[in-house]
SEFI-966146 format. One record per residue (C-alpha): residue number from 1; residue in one letter; x, y, z. Coordinates in steps of 0.1 Angstrom, whole numbers, padded with zeros to 4 digits. Layout:
N
<pt seq="NUM" type="a" east="X" north="Y" up="Z"/>
...
***
This chain:
280
<pt seq="1" type="m" east="0772" north="0048" up="1842"/>
<pt seq="2" type="h" east="0798" north="0021" up="1835"/>
<pt seq="3" type="e" east="0797" north="0026" up="1797"/>
<pt seq="4" type="w" east="0806" north="0063" up="1799"/>
<pt seq="5" type="s" east="0842" north="0055" up="1809"/>
<pt seq="6" type="l" east="0844" north="0033" up="1778"/>
<pt seq="7" type="i" east="0828" north="0060" up="1756"/>
<pt seq="8" type="i" east="0854" north="0085" up="1768"/>
<pt seq="9" type="f" east="0882" north="0059" up="1764"/>
<pt seq="10" type="t" east="0874" north="0048" up="1729"/>
<pt seq="11" type="l" east="0864" north="0083" up="1715"/>
<pt seq="12" type="f" east="0894" north="0101" up="1729"/>
<pt seq="13" type="t" east="0918" north="0073" up="1717"/>
<pt seq="14" type="q" east="0903" north="0074" up="1682"/>
<pt seq="15" type="f" east="0904" north="0112" up="1681"/>
<pt seq="16" type="a" east="0940" north="0113" up="1692"/>
<pt seq="17" type="v" east="0951" north="0086" up="1667"/>
<pt seq="18" type="g" east="0932" north="0102" up="1638"/>
<pt seq="19" type="a" east="0944" north="0137" up="1646"/>
<pt seq="20" type="f" east="0980" north="0125" up="1648"/>
<pt seq="21" type="v" east="0979" north="0108" up="1614"/>
<pt seq="22" type="v" east="0961" north="0138" up="1598"/>
<pt seq="23" type="t" east="0986" north="0163" up="1614"/>
<pt seq="24" type="g" east="1014" north="0144" up="1597"/>
<pt seq="25" type="l" east="0997" north="0144" up="1564"/>
<pt seq="26" type="v" east="0989" north="0182" up="1566"/>
<pt seq="27" type="e" east="1025" north="0190" up="1576"/>
<pt seq="28" type="r" east="1037" north="0173" up="1544"/>
<pt seq="29" type="q" east="1011" north="0188" up="1521"/>
<pt seq="30" type="q" east="1013" north="0224" up="1533"/>
<pt seq="31" type="q" east="1031" north="0244" up="1507"/>
<pt seq="32" type="t" east="1021" north="0281" up="1510"/>
<pt seq="33" type="a" east="1024" north="0286" up="1548"/>
<pt seq="34" type="s" east="1058" north="0295" up="1562"/>
<pt seq="35" type="t" east="1079" north="0269" up="1580"/>
<pt seq="36" type="q" east="1073" north="0288" up="1613"/>
<pt seq="37" type="n" east="1035" north="0287" up="1609"/>
<pt seq="38" type="i" east="1036" north="0250" up="1601"/>
<pt seq="39" type="i" east="1056" north="0243" up="1633"/>
<pt seq="40" type="i" east="1032" north="0264" up="1655"/>
<pt seq="41" type="s" east="1002" north="0247" up="1640"/>
<pt seq="42" type="t" east="1017" north="0212" up="1644"/>
<pt seq="43" type="n" east="1028" north="0218" up="1680"/>
<pt seq="44" type="a" east="0993" north="0230" up="1689"/>
<pt seq="45" type="a" east="0978" north="0199" up="1673"/>
<pt seq="46" type="l" east="1003" north="0177" up="1691"/>
<pt seq="47" type="l" east="0995" north="0192" up="1724"/>
<pt seq="48" type="i" east="0958" north="0185" up="1720"/>
<pt seq="49" type="i" east="0966" north="0150" up="1708"/>
<pt seq="50" type="v" east="0987" north="0143" up="1739"/>
<pt seq="51" type="i" east="0960" north="0156" up="1762"/>
<pt seq="52" type="a" east="0934" north="0135" up="1745"/>
<pt seq="53" type="a" east="0956" north="0104" up="1747"/>
<pt seq="54" type="m" east="0962" north="0109" up="1784"/>
<pt seq="55" type="v" east="0925" north="0114" up="1791"/>
<pt seq="56" type="a" east="0919" north="0081" up="1772"/>
<pt seq="57" type="l" east="0945" north="0064" up="1794"/>
<pt seq="58" type="m" east="0929" north="0077" up="1826"/>
<pt seq="59" type="a" east="0895" north="0066" up="1814"/>
<pt seq="60" type="s" east="0909" north="0031" up="1808"/>
<pt seq="61" type="f" east="0920" north="0030" up="1844"/>
<pt seq="62" type="l" east="0885" north="0039" up="1855"/>
<pt seq="63" type="h" east="0872" north="0010" up="1834"/>
<pt seq="64" type="l" east="0897" north="-0014" up="1849"/>
<pt seq="65" type="g" east="0887" north="-0002" up="1884"/>
<pt seq="66" type="n" east="0922" north="0004" up="1897"/>
<pt seq="67" type="p" east="0953" north="0017" up="1878"/>
<pt seq="68" type="s" east="0974" north="-0012" up="1892"/>
<pt seq="69" type="n" east="0951" north="-0036" up="1873"/>
<pt seq="70" type="a" east="0966" north="-0023" up="1840"/>
<pt seq="71" type="l" east="0998" north="-0042" up="1848"/>
<pt seq="72" type="y" east="0978" north="-0074" up="1852"/>
<pt seq="73" type="a" east="0960" north="-0067" up="1819"/>
<pt seq="74" type="l" east="0994" north="-0068" up="1801"/>
<pt seq="75" type="n" east="1000" north="-0104" up="1812"/>
<pt seq="76" type="n" east="0983" north="-0119" up="1781"/>
<pt seq="77" type="l" east="0998" north="-0101" up="1751"/>
<pt seq="78" type="a" east="1000" north="-0134" up="1732"/>
<pt seq="79" type="s" east="0963" north="-0141" up="1734"/>
<pt seq="80" type="s" east="0944" north="-0111" up="1746"/>
<pt seq="81" type="w" east="0934" north="-0082" up="1724"/>
<pt seq="82" type="l" east="0926" north="-0062" up="1755"/>
<pt seq="83" type="s" east="0963" north="-0065" up="1766"/>
<pt seq="84" type="r" east="0975" north="-0055" up="1732"/>
<pt seq="85" type="e" east="0951" north="-0025" up="1732"/>
<pt seq="86" type="i" east="0964" north="-0012" up="1765"/>
<pt seq="87" type="l" east="1001" north="-0017" up="1755"/>
<pt seq="88" type="l" east="0996" north="-0001" up="1721"/>
<pt seq="89" type="l" east="0977" north="0029" up="1735"/>
<pt seq="90" type="s" east="1005" north="0034" up="1761"/>
<pt seq="91" type="l" east="1032" north="0032" up="1734"/>
<pt seq="92" type="f" east="1012" north="0057" up="1712"/>
<pt seq="93" type="t" east="1008" north="0081" up="1741"/>
<pt seq="94" type="g" east="1045" north="0079" up="1749"/>
<pt seq="95" type="g" east="1054" north="0083" up="1713"/>
<pt seq="96" type="a" east="1032" north="0114" up="1709"/>
<pt seq="97" type="i" east="1047" north="0130" up="1740"/>
<pt seq="98" type="l" east="1082" north="0123" up="1727"/>
<pt seq="99" type="f" east="1074" north="0136" up="1692"/>
<pt seq="100" type="l" east="1060" north="0168" up="1707"/>
<pt seq="101" type="l" east="1091" north="0174" up="1728"/>
<pt seq="102" type="l" east="1114" north="0167" up="1697"/>
<pt seq="103" type="n" east="1093" north="0189" up="1675"/>
<pt seq="104" type="f" east="1088" north="0218" up="1699"/>
<pt seq="105" type="k" east="1123" north="0231" up="1696"/>
<pt seq="106" type="s" east="1133" north="0210" up="1666"/>
<pt seq="107" type="y" east="1155" north="0187" up="1687"/>
<pt seq="108" type="g" east="1173" north="0158" up="1671"/>
<pt seq="109" type="s" east="1177" north="0152" up="1634"/>
<pt seq="110" type="r" east="1148" north="0153" up="1610"/>
<pt seq="111" type="a" east="1153" north="0115" up="1604"/>
<pt seq="112" type="l" east="1148" north="0109" up="1642"/>
<pt seq="113" type="r" east="1116" north="0130" up="1642"/>
<pt seq="114" type="n" east="1103" north="0112" up="1611"/>
<pt seq="115" type="v" east="1110" north="0077" up="1626"/>
<pt seq="116" type="t" east="1093" north="0087" up="1659"/>
<pt seq="117" type="a" east="1063" north="0101" up="1640"/>
<pt seq="118" type="y" east="1059" north="0070" up="1618"/>
<pt seq="119" type="m" east="1063" north="0045" up="1647"/>
<pt seq="120" type="t" east="1038" north="0066" up="1668"/>
<pt seq="121" type="a" east="1013" north="0066" up="1640"/>
<pt seq="122" type="l" east="1016" north="0029" up="1634"/>
<pt seq="123" type="t" east="1011" north="0020" up="1671"/>
<pt seq="124" type="g" east="0981" north="0043" up="1672"/>
<pt seq="125" type="l" east="0965" north="0027" up="1642"/>
<pt seq="126" type="l" east="0972" north="-0007" up="1656"/>
<pt seq="127" type="a" east="0957" north="0004" up="1689"/>
<pt seq="128" type="v" east="0924" north="0013" up="1672"/>
<pt seq="129" type="f" east="0924" north="-0020" up="1654"/>
<pt seq="130" type="s" east="0931" north="-0039" up="1687"/>
<pt seq="131" type="m" east="0903" north="-0019" up="1703"/>
<pt seq="132" type="a" east="0879" north="-0031" up="1676"/>
<pt seq="133" type="k" east="0890" north="-0067" up="1680"/>
<pt seq="134" type="v" east="0882" north="-0065" up="1717"/>
<pt seq="135" type="y" east="0845" north="-0062" up="1708"/>
<pt seq="136" type="m" east="0844" north="-0086" up="1679"/>
<pt seq="137" type="l" east="0830" north="-0115" up="1700"/>
<pt seq="138" type="e" east="0811" north="-0144" up="1686"/>
<pt seq="139" type="t" east="0788" north="-0142" up="1715"/>
<pt seq="140" type="v" east="0778" north="-0106" up="1707"/>
<pt seq="141" type="p" east="0764" north="-0107" up="1671"/>
<pt seq="142" type="v" east="0758" north="-0069" up="1669"/>
<pt seq="143" type="w" east="0795" north="-0063" up="1674"/>
<pt seq="144" type="n" east="0810" north="-0093" up="1656"/>
<pt seq="145" type="t" east="0811" north="-0078" up="1621"/>
<pt seq="146" type="i" east="0838" north="-0062" up="1599"/>
<pt seq="147" type="l" east="0819" north="-0029" up="1604"/>
<pt seq="148" type="t" east="0831" north="-0026" up="1640"/>
<pt seq="149" type="p" east="0867" north="-0017" up="1630"/>
<pt seq="150" type="v" east="0854" north="0003" up="1600"/>
<pt seq="151" type="q" east="0832" north="0024" up="1624"/>
<pt seq="152" type="f" east="0861" north="0029" up="1647"/>
<pt seq="153" type="f" east="0885" north="0041" up="1620"/>
<pt seq="154" type="l" east="0858" north="0063" up="1605"/>
<pt seq="155" type="t" east="0853" north="0080" up="1639"/>
<pt seq="156" type="a" east="0891" north="0084" up="1642"/>
<pt seq="157" type="f" east="0895" north="0102" up="1609"/>
<pt seq="158" type="i" east="0863" north="0122" up="1610"/>
<pt seq="159" type="l" east="0869" north="0136" up="1645"/>
<pt seq="160" type="g" east="0906" north="0138" up="1641"/>
<pt seq="161" type="g" east="0904" north="0154" up="1607"/>
<pt seq="162" type="m" east="0878" north="0180" up="1617"/>
<pt seq="163" type="g" east="0897" north="0187" up="1649"/>
<pt seq="164" type="v" east="0930" north="0194" up="1632"/>
<pt seq="165" type="f" east="0912" north="0215" up="1606"/>
<pt seq="166" type="q" east="0902" north="0240" up="1633"/>
<pt seq="167" type="i" east="0938" north="0249" up="1642"/>
<pt seq="168" type="t" east="0956" north="0245" up="1609"/>
<pt seq="169" type="k" east="0967" north="0279" up="1597"/>
<pt seq="170" type="g" east="0979" north="0291" up="1563"/>
<pt seq="171" type="m" east="0961" north="0263" up="1544"/>
<pt seq="172" type="n" east="0958" north="0271" up="1507"/>
<pt seq="173" type="t" east="0924" north="0269" up="1490"/>
<pt seq="174" type="s" east="0932" north="0238" up="1469"/>
<pt seq="175" type="l" east="0943" north="0218" up="1500"/>
<pt seq="176" type="a" east="0914" north="0230" up="1520"/>
<pt seq="177" type="q" east="0890" north="0219" up="1493"/>
<pt seq="178" type="r" east="0905" north="0184" up="1492"/>
<pt seq="179" type="w" east="0903" north="0182" up="1530"/>
<pt seq="180" type="l" east="0867" north="0192" up="1531"/>
<pt seq="181" type="k" east="0858" north="0168" up="1503"/>
<pt seq="182" type="g" east="0875" north="0140" up="1521"/>
<pt seq="183" type="l" east="0856" north="0147" up="1553"/>
<pt seq="184" type="f" east="0824" north="0149" up="1532"/>
<pt seq="185" type="v" east="0830" north="0114" up="1519"/>
<pt seq="186" type="l" east="0839" north="0100" up="1553"/>
<pt seq="187" type="i" east="0807" north="0113" up="1569"/>
<pt seq="188" type="i" east="0786" north="0098" up="1541"/>
<pt seq="189" type="a" east="0804" north="0066" up="1546"/>
<pt seq="190" type="s" east="0797" north="0068" up="1583"/>
<pt seq="191" type="i" east="0759" north="0070" up="1576"/>
<pt seq="192" type="v" east="0761" north="0041" up="1552"/>
<pt seq="193" type="v" east="0780" north="0019" up="1577"/>
<pt seq="194" type="w" east="0756" north="0029" up="1605"/>
<pt seq="195" type="l" east="0726" north="0017" up="1584"/>
<pt seq="196" type="t" east="0744" north="-0013" up="1571"/>
<pt seq="197" type="t" east="0752" north="-0025" up="1606"/>
<pt seq="198" type="t" east="0715" north="-0028" up="1614"/>
<pt seq="199" type="y" east="0710" north="-0048" up="1581"/>
<pt seq="200" type="l" east="0738" north="-0073" up="1590"/>
<pt seq="201" type="i" east="0722" north="-0081" up="1623"/>
<pt seq="202" type="s" east="0686" north="-0083" up="1611"/>
<pt seq="203" type="g" east="0687" north="-0121" up="1613"/>
<pt seq="204" type="s" east="0664" north="-0144" up="1631"/>
<pt seq="205" type="g" east="0685" north="-0149" up="1662"/>
<pt seq="206" type="i" east="0672" north="-0139" up="1696"/>
<pt seq="207" type="a" east="0702" north="-0117" up="1703"/>
<pt seq="208" type="e" east="0700" north="-0100" up="1670"/>
<pt seq="209" type="k" east="0663" north="-0092" up="1675"/>
<pt seq="210" type="a" east="0670" north="-0079" up="1710"/>
<pt seq="211" type="s" east="0698" north="-0056" up="1697"/>
<pt seq="212" type="l" east="0675" north="-0043" up="1669"/>
<pt seq="213" type="e" east="0648" north="-0036" up="1695"/>
<pt seq="214" type="i" east="0672" north="-0016" up="1716"/>
<pt seq="215" type="l" east="0683" north="0005" up="1686"/>
<pt seq="216" type="f" east="0649" north="0009" up="1668"/>
<pt seq="217" type="i" east="0624" north="0010" up="1696"/>
<pt seq="218" type="e" east="0640" north="0018" up="1729"/>
<pt seq="219" type="n" east="0664" north="0044" up="1714"/>
<pt seq="220" type="r" east="0649" north="0053" up="1681"/>
<pt seq="221" type="w" east="0652" north="0090" up="1687"/>
<pt seq="222" type="l" east="0689" north="0087" up="1693"/>
<pt seq="223" type="f" east="0693" north="0063" up="1663"/>
<pt seq="224" type="y" east="0677" north="0086" up="1638"/>
<pt seq="225" type="g" east="0690" north="0117" up="1656"/>
<pt seq="226" type="r" east="0725" north="0106" up="1648"/>
<pt seq="227" type="i" east="0717" north="0102" up="1612"/>
<pt seq="228" type="l" east="0701" north="0137" up="1612"/>
<pt seq="229" type="l" east="0731" north="0152" up="1628"/>
<pt seq="230" type="l" east="0755" north="0136" up="1603"/>
<pt seq="231" type="a" east="0732" north="0148" up="1575"/>
<pt seq="232" type="i" east="0733" north="0184" up="1588"/>
<pt seq="233" type="s" east="0771" north="0183" up="1590"/>
<pt seq="234" type="i" east="0772" north="0172" up="1554"/>
<pt seq="235" type="l" east="0750" north="0200" up="1543"/>
<pt seq="236" type="l" east="0771" north="0226" up="1562"/>
<pt seq="237" type="l" east="0803" north="0213" up="1546"/>
<pt seq="238" type="l" east="0786" north="0214" up="1512"/>
<pt seq="239" type="y" east="0784" north="0252" up="1514"/>
<pt seq="240" type="p" east="0822" north="0260" up="1514"/>
<pt seq="241" type="i" east="0828" north="0231" up="1490"/>
<pt seq="242" type="v" east="0804" north="0246" up="1464"/>
<pt seq="243" type="r" east="0815" north="0281" up="1470"/>
<pt seq="244" type="q" east="0852" north="0270" up="1469"/>
<pt seq="245" type="s" east="0861" north="0292" up="1499"/>
<pt seq="246" type="v" east="0870" north="0286" up="1535"/>
<pt seq="247" type="q" east="0878" north="0322" up="1544"/>
<pt seq="248" type="g" east="0856" north="0337" up="1572"/>
<pt seq="249" type="k" east="0838" north="0304" up="1579"/>
<pt seq="250" type="s" east="0855" north="0294" up="1611"/>
<pt seq="251" type="g" east="0822" north="0296" up="1630"/>
<pt seq="252" type="l" east="0807" north="0271" up="1605"/>
<pt seq="253" type="f" east="0835" north="0247" up="1609"/>
<pt seq="254" type="v" east="0833" north="0249" up="1647"/>
<pt seq="255" type="a" east="0796" north="0241" up="1645"/>
<pt seq="256" type="v" east="0803" north="0211" up="1623"/>
<pt seq="257" type="f" east="0829" north="0198" up="1647"/>
<pt seq="258" type="l" east="0805" north="0201" up="1677"/>
<pt seq="259" type="i" east="0777" north="0184" up="1657"/>
<pt seq="260" type="l" east="0801" north="0156" up="1648"/>
<pt seq="261" type="i" east="0812" north="0152" up="1684"/>
<pt seq="262" type="i" east="0776" north="0148" up="1695"/>
<pt seq="263" type="a" east="0768" north="0124" up="1667"/>
<pt seq="264" type="e" east="0798" north="0102" up="1676"/>
<pt seq="265" type="v" east="0789" north="0102" up="1713"/>
<pt seq="266" type="i" east="0754" north="0091" up="1705"/>
<pt seq="267" type="g" east="0768" north="0064" up="1681"/>
<pt seq="268" type="r" east="0792" north="0051" up="1708"/>
<pt seq="269" type="y" east="0765" north="0051" up="1734"/>
<pt seq="270" type="l" east="0742" north="0031" up="1712"/>
<pt seq="271" type="f" east="0771" north="0008" up="1703"/>
<pt seq="272" type="y" east="0773" north="-0002" up="1740"/>
<pt seq="273" type="a" east="0736" north="-0001" up="1746"/>
<pt seq="274" type="s" east="0730" north="-0026" up="1718"/>
<pt seq="275" type="y" east="0751" north="-0053" up="1736"/>
<pt seq="276" type="v" east="0732" north="-0086" up="1738"/>
<pt seq="277" type="r" east="0750" north="-0119" up="1743"/>
<pt seq="278" type="v" east="0741" north="-0152" up="1728"/>
<pt seq="279" type="g" east="0734" north="-0177" up="1755"/>
<pt seq="280" type="v" east="0743" north="-0171" up="1792"/>
***
């Protein structure tokens, strides 16, 4: 299926960017873990981020049909969001690889590593924004709303944040609680955005009606199933938040992460399935 390469491309890119930004935030906030533990945790996260970014790049080549076409796609940087998306993702991937190499043995000065990290994070965030702009087409009403970039950034920080949480060691209880509450809010926001998107396209246009029919009739089990999965993840996160404890709950967090992955795959599948153009 043609859309699967796009699903892999967008989700892996957003996960990698979100995880990179979150990793940097965690490294700065960690206070109780030893320096060595922080480095090990950061390098593990960076390795996963680099792998995810490279998978995203390979998926983009599949979408373009031929890796050599990527060079032609860069010819319109001044006017094409697709060209900017490819360039920014390439820069982000290269920056993540460089930062991993610098951080692995603490090569270079701290200032050099910080500049590399900041520039990589910035190119990653711009890549996600460019990715959203690619789909904000006037001829496709279901995509042409402010909620498209909002959805993409929510996916980035939900998947990236939960992914990094799995491998972060030595996190104190206070930081873990703030982290879980942040994810809790983001997941609720994702449900709100998901439902609001359908409201914004519930106009009288033929394309809008066709998109709504695809979501609510042809794929209603997937549409409501995604909401159910997100609601389950919220309930599972509520337990350690209320108990104010994360110790011994690694299985629960893995389950939440897997549920969120399935929910985001469904959401991205429906995003592409709802495509209906205005006119020819």
